[in-house]
C-alpha angles and dihedrals in degrees: 000000000000121000113265135166135204132192134201098201123220145097084286101040134188124216129187126180140173124222133159093357093306131108121217131189133195139175119210125194106209091195091056087216092298123136123234098018106170122230093250091057091051090049091049092049090048092050090052092048093047092048090051095046095046095046094044100045100028098208120203089222141001130215129186137188108258113245118238133204113269108143131329101273096043092045093049090049094048096050092041090056090047092053092049092049094048092047092047091052091046092054090053094042093242117146111242127189137168132227130199116249095233091059091054092046092050092047093048101040109011092251128086087207097056116152126241087252091055091051093046090050092051093049092045090051092051098041099036092223139086115269136179120249088256094052089046092054092046093047094049091046089052092050091047092050093046092050093048093048093044096242 
């Protein structure tokens, strides 16, 4: 199994990665439970996290769930995180691609309109442990990408 990494982007983000025939998941709260964290602080925290994760785990490729429009602040955050992730991967010469959420949902559950609960249940079933909705999305995205790339 090659090393791969997947991100469910957001202020509470999910990350899943494979290394040495193991899969790991993590959820990170970029606000750290603080109130009134400005967008630039969240971007800086995300950039630090991504740098750490990429340099530590050295994935062969990265995939992330494509942000979608859902209000100005959330849209700006989503695409900001995507830009930071793509630039970080570019600096380290790691291929980085996005995938639409409905494709992952359909692959994982049979329905492109699967609920968060459906996605969490699928990830829980596969991992045998409780995961957040963000970890579930990242994990299922990772499994999808690995299957489609033949890893």
